[in-house]
C-alpha positions in Angstrom: -118.1 -99.5 49.9 -116.5 -96.3 48.5 -117.4 -92.4 48.4 -115.6 -89.2 48.1 -116.1 -88.1 51.8 -117.0 -90.0 54.7 -118.8 -88.1 57.2 -118.8 -89.2 61.0 -121.8 -87.8 62.8 -125.3 -86.6 62.0 -125.9 -83.8 63.7 -126.4 -80.2 62.0 -122.8 -80.5 61.1 -122.4 -83.7 59.4 -126.0 -83.3 57.7 -125.4 -79.8 56.5 -121.6 -80.6 54.9 -123.4 -84.0 53.4 -126.0 -81.5 51.8 -123.9 -78.9 50.7 -121.5 -81.4 49.1 -124.4 -82.9 47.5 -125.5 -79.4 45.9 -121.8 -79.3 44.5 -121.9 -82.9 43.2 -119.8 -84.6 45.6 -120.9 -88.1 47.3 -120.6 -88.7 50.9 -121.7 -91.1 53.5 -122.9 -90.1 56.8 -122.4 -92.6 59.8 -123.9 -91.9 63.0 -124.0 -94.0 66.2 -127.1 -93.0 67.7 -130.7 -93.5 66.3 -132.5 -91.4 63.9 -135.4 -90.8 66.7 -132.5 -89.6 69.0 -131.1 -87.4 66.5 -134.3 -85.7 65.6 -135.7 -85.4 69.4 -132.4 -84.3 71.0 -133.4 -80.8 72.3 -130.7 -78.3 72.2 -129.9 -74.5 71.3 -132.3 -72.8 69.1 -130.9 -69.3 68.6 -129.5 -69.3 64.6 -127.9 -66.3 63.5 -128.4 -64.4 60.2 -125.6 -66.1 58.5 -126.9 -69.6 59.3 -130.5 -68.7 58.4 -129.2 -67.6 55.0 -127.3 -70.5 54.5 -130.3 -73.0 55.3 -132.3 -71.1 52.8 -129.6 -71.0 50.3 -129.4 -75.0 50.7 -132.9 -75.1 49.9 -133.5 -76.7 53.4 -135.4 -73.4 54.7 -138.8 -73.6 54.0 -140.1 -74.8 57.4 -137.7 -72.7 58.9 -139.4 -69.3 57.5 -142.9 -70.7 58.4 -142.4 -71.6 61.8 -138.9 -69.8 63.0 -139.4 -67.1 65.6 -137.5 -64.0 64.2 -136.3 -61.6 66.9 -134.8 -58.1 66.4 -133.5 -57.7 70.0 -132.8 -59.2 73.4 -132.8 -57.8 77.2 -130.4 -57.7 79.6 -132.5 -57.3 82.9 -130.5 -56.4 86.3 -130.9 -54.1 89.0 -134.5 -54.0 88.9 -134.9 -52.8 85.0 -134.7 -54.0 81.7 -132.6 -52.8 78.7 -133.3 -54.0 75.3 -130.6 -54.2 72.8 -132.3 -53.1 69.6 -130.9 -55.1 66.6 -132.8 -53.1 64.1 -131.0 -50.2 65.2 -127.5 -51.3 65.8 -127.3 -53.7 63.1 -129.5 -53.0 60.1 -130.9 -55.7 58.4 -129.5 -58.8 60.7 -131.6 -60.6 63.2 -131.6 -63.9 65.1 -134.4 -66.6 64.5 -135.4 -69.0 67.5 -135.6 -72.6 65.7 -134.8 -75.5 67.8 -131.5 -77.4 66.7 -133.5 -80.9 66.3 -135.9 -79.1 63.9 -132.9 -78.0 62.0 -131.8 -81.7 62.0 -135.1 -82.9 61.1 -135.1 -80.8 58.1 -131.4 -82.2 56.8 -132.3 -85.8 57.3 -135.2 -85.5 55.4 -133.7 -83.2 52.3 -130.7 -85.9 52.4 -133.1 -88.8 52.0 -135.3 -86.9 49.3 -132.1 -86.7 47.6 -131.1 -90.2 47.8 -128.3 -89.6 50.6 -126.8 -92.4 52.1 -127.2 -91.9 56.0 -126.3 -94.7 58.4 -127.7 -94.5 61.9 -126.8 -96.9 64.8 -123.6 -98.2 63.6 -121.3 -99.6 65.9 -117.3 -99.7 66.2 -116.6 -96.8 64.2 -112.8 -96.1 63.9 -110.9 -94.2 61.6 -107.4 -95.4 59.5 -104.9 -94.2 57.6 -106.0 -90.7 58.0 -102.2 -89.3 57.3 -102.3 -91.0 53.9 -103.9 -90.1 50.7 -106.3 -93.3 51.0 -108.1 -93.0 54.5 -110.8 -95.3 55.3 -113.5 -96.1 58.0 -114.8 -99.1 59.7 -117.6 -99.7 61.3 -119.8 -102.8 62.0 -117.7 -105.3 60.2 -117.9 -103.0 57.3 -115.2 -100.9 55.4 -115.8 -97.4 53.9 -113.1 -96.1 51.6 -112.9 -92.8 50.9 -110.9 -89.7 49.7 -111.4 -87.4 52.9 -112.8 -87.8 56.3 -115.3 -85.0 57.9 -115.2 -85.8 61.7 -118.3 -84.1 63.1 -119.3 -86.3 65.7 -118.8 -83.9 68.6 -116.6 -83.7 71.8 -117.0 -87.0 72.7 -116.6 -88.7 69.3 -114.0 -90.9 67.6 -112.7 -88.4 65.1 -110.7 -86.1 67.5 -108.9 -88.7 69.2 -108.2 -90.5 65.9 -105.4 -87.9 65.5 -101.8 -88.7 67.0 -101.0 -87.6 70.3 -98.8 -84.3 70.3 -100.5 -83.0 67.2 -103.1 -81.1 68.7 -102.9 -78.3 71.2 -106.2 -78.0 73.4 -107.2 -74.9 75.1 -110.1 -75.4 77.7 -111.4 -73.5 80.4 -114.1 -74.8 82.9 -116.7 -72.8 84.6 -117.7 -73.1 88.3 -121.3 -73.4 87.3 -123.8 -75.1 85.2 -127.2 -74.5 84.0 -130.3 -76.4 84.8 -132.5 -76.3 82.0 -136.1 -76.9 81.7 -138.6 -77.2 78.3 -142.3 -76.3 79.5 -145.6 -76.2 77.9 -146.2 -72.6 78.2 -146.7 -69.6 76.2 -143.5 -67.3 76.4 -144.0 -64.4 79.1 -142.0 -62.2 76.6 -141.4 -61.6 72.8 -137.7 -61.7 72.8 -135.0 -63.6 75.2 -134.5 -62.3 78.7 -130.9 -62.4 80.2 -131.2 -61.5 83.9 -128.3 -61.0 86.2 -129.2 -61.4 89.9 -127.6 -61.8 93.2 -129.2 -65.4 93.2 -127.4 -66.3 89.9 -127.8 -66.0 86.4 -131.4 -67.0 84.4 -132.6 -67.0 80.8 -136.1 -66.7 79.5 -136.0 -68.1 76.0 -138.9 -70.2 73.6 -138.9 -72.7 71.1 -142.5 -71.9 69.7 -145.5 -69.7 70.7 -146.7 -72.5 72.8 -143.3 -73.9 74.0 -140.8 -72.3 76.6 -137.1 -72.9 77.5 -135.5 -71.5 80.5 -132.3 -72.0 82.2 -131.1 -71.5 85.9 -127.4 -71.0 86.9 -126.8 -73.8 89.4 -123.7 -75.5 91.1 -121.5 -77.5 88.6 -122.4 -80.8 90.6 -126.1 -79.9 91.0 -128.6 -82.8 91.4 -131.4 -82.5 89.4 -133.3 -84.5 91.7 -133.1 -81.6 94.0 -135.3 -79.6 91.7 -138.8 -80.7 91.7 -140.9 -78.5 89.4 -142.2 -76.2 92.0 -138.8 -75.5 93.4 -137.8 -74.4 89.6 -140.9 -72.3 89.1 -140.0 -70.5 92.4 -136.4 -69.8 91.5 -137.2 -68.8 88.0 -139.6 -66.2 89.2 -137.2 -65.1 91.9 -134.9 -64.2 88.9 -136.8 -63.1 86.4 -140.0 -61.3 88.2 -137.5 -58.3 89.1 -138.9 -55.6 86.8 -142.3 -53.9 87.4 -145.5 -55.7 85.6 -143.5 -58.9 84.5 -145.4 -61.9 85.4 -143.9 -65.4 84.3 -146.4 -67.9 83.2 -145.6 -71.3 84.1 -146.8 -74.8 83.1 -146.3 -78.4 82.4 -142.2 -78.9 82.3 -141.7 -81.4 79.9 -137.8 -81.8 80.2 -135.4 -81.0 82.7 -131.3 -81.5 82.8 -128.3 -80.1 84.2 -125.5 -79.0 81.6 -121.8 -78.1 82.9 -120.2 -75.0 81.2 -116.7 -75.2 79.5 -114.6 -73.5 76.7 -112.7 -75.7 74.4 -110.8 -75.4 71.5 -108.4 -77.9 69.7 -105.8 -76.6 67.1 -105.4 -77.5 64.2 -108.8 -78.2 63.3 -107.3 -80.7 60.5 -104.8 -83.7 60.0 -103.8 -85.3 57.1 -106.8 -86.2 55.3 -109.3 -85.9 58.7 -111.0 -82.5 58.9 -112.9 -81.7 62.4 -115.9 -79.5 62.4 -118.4 -78.3 65.0 -117.8 -79.6 68.6 -115.4 -82.4 67.5 -113.1 -79.0 67.4 -114.7 -76.5 69.6 -117.0 -75.9 72.4 -118.5 -72.5 73.5 -120.6 -71.9 76.9 -124.2 -71.5 75.3 -124.8 -68.2 76.9 -123.8 -66.3 73.8 -125.7 -69.0 71.4 -122.7 -69.6 69.5 -122.1 -73.7 69.2 -124.6 -74.6 66.0 -123.7 -71.4 64.2 -120.0 -72.0 64.4 -120.9 -75.6 63.0 -122.5 -73.8 60.0 -119.6 -71.6 59.5 -117.1 -74.8 59.5 -119.0 -76.7 57.2 -119.3 -73.7 54.8 -115.5 -73.5 54.8 -115.0 -77.1 54.3 -117.5 -77.3 51.2 -115.7 -74.7 49.7 -112.2 -76.4 50.0 -113.4 -79.9 49.2 -115.2 -78.3 46.1 -112.2 -76.4 45.0 -110.3 -79.6 45.5 -112.5 -81.8 43.1 -112.8 -78.9 40.7 -109.3 -77.7 40.3 -106.8 -80.5 42.2 -105.6 -77.8 44.3 -105.2 -78.5 47.8 -104.9 -74.7 48.5 -108.2 -74.0 50.5 -108.0 -77.4 52.3 -104.6 -76.5 53.9 -106.0 -73.1 55.0 -109.1 -74.4 56.4 -108.1 -74.5 60.2 -106.4 -71.1 60.1 -109.8 -69.8 58.3 -112.3 -71.4 60.7 -110.1 -70.4 63.8 -110.4 -66.7 63.2 -114.1 -67.1 63.7 -113.9 -69.5 66.4 -112.2 -67.3 68.7 -114.1 -64.4 68.2 -116.9 -66.6 69.1 -115.0 -68.0 72.1 -114.2 -64.6 73.3 -117.6 -63.4 73.1 -119.0 -66.4 74.9 -116.5 -65.9 77.6 -117.4 -62.4 77.7 -121.4 -62.8 78.5 -121.0 -65.6 80.3 -118.7 -63.5 82.6 -120.6 -60.4 82.8 -124.0 -62.1 83.3 -123.0 -65.2 85.9 -122.7 -64.9 89.7 -119.3 -66.0 90.7 -117.7 -65.6 94.0 -120.2 -64.1 96.2 -117.4 -62.7 98.6 -115.9 -61.1 95.4 -117.5 -57.5 95.8 -114.6 -56.3 93.7 -116.0 -58.6 90.6 -119.5 -57.9 91.3 -118.7 -53.8 91.1 -117.1 -54.6 87.6 -120.0 -56.5 86.4 -122.4 -53.9 87.0 -120.0 -51.4 85.5 -119.9 -53.0 82.4 -123.6 -53.7 81.8 -124.3 -49.9 82.8 -122.0 -48.9 79.9 -123.4 -51.8 77.4 -127.0 -50.3 78.2 -126.3 -46.7 77.8 -123.4 -46.5 75.3 -124.8 -47.2 71.7 -121.0 -48.2 70.5 -121.0 -50.8 73.2 -124.2 -52.1 72.6 -123.4 -52.3 69.1 -120.4 -54.3 69.3 -122.6 -56.6 71.5 -125.5 -56.9 68.8 -123.2 -57.4 65.6 -121.5 -60.7 67.5 -124.7 -62.0 68.7 -126.3 -61.9 65.5 -122.9 -63.1 63.7 -120.5 -61.3 62.1 -120.8 -61.7 57.9 -119.2 -64.5 56.4 -116.0 -62.9 55.2 -115.8 -60.2 57.6 -113.1 -62.0 59.5 -110.7 -63.4 56.7 
């Protein structure tokens, strides 16, 4: 087989890249080791930046997003027995976030690719990348061979793409956090209209949602927490203890549909390219979910990669491809800092660190009383406009 761009991974990054390339008349084949059912049902982050929403709509895959997505004009920071709203409509006029599950984005992209005759291959085995430092790279899988001009590694942190780059080429930056998130999906109407980020002496909690009938919650727990130690009653009791800290707020409870523990870490690999291999999304960088940046960074990556590939096919110039990593990393490191900042601001660290505790409260007071500080949070949360970091 032969195609122009071989794409490893059918998550949001790989699927959107394939779709954007098709709109530019560039062929691709997407290879995914998991099943289509797994890709469409895996529940992950669901906060879309303004730029991500605009990109999906412009690409013709935003109809259901516009019908079912939940636009939010603010978030609440809750601490010290009070709630403080960060008002996007005032601080960053015209920009907001939309709550729309990642699995829904994946469903929309798969449907669009198949409707457009896209070549998506699920449940492929033994994927391996070859000759990536030549002008004739190829991919082998399940006894077959795919020749291509370029390979896009969109297969996540544990995929085969990044490890295919020779040892010593990449510089990797990593930070692990001394806690994890216990997340649940529950069949219950949201108890608030906007996301609530709660900092308490018991630890962090997040109230989110996936629809008008399904809510998403997170609790800060130990990094080695055993999910079996958290029956439903204990989860709801702890969520109430961390969220019912302002007068009049009552947390609605219901059937828990899913639960799991997610470790927290930050990771960046530089450069995001080697030869004819280009990394995008989680294959190149991971952020803690506090800042809601993972999916949005993947979209920013593939936008740049699409432009660079279209430029190469249109002009024969490799200028944009050569600058792909540098251009991506400006936004990646901005998002890394914001995600680290939100994480360290809202989570409980060493309980004996009274100094650190007071610093957190001081900065929370500053963010919620200074319009300039609140605007910084708001513009980073809704996503800096494309081009603003270039």
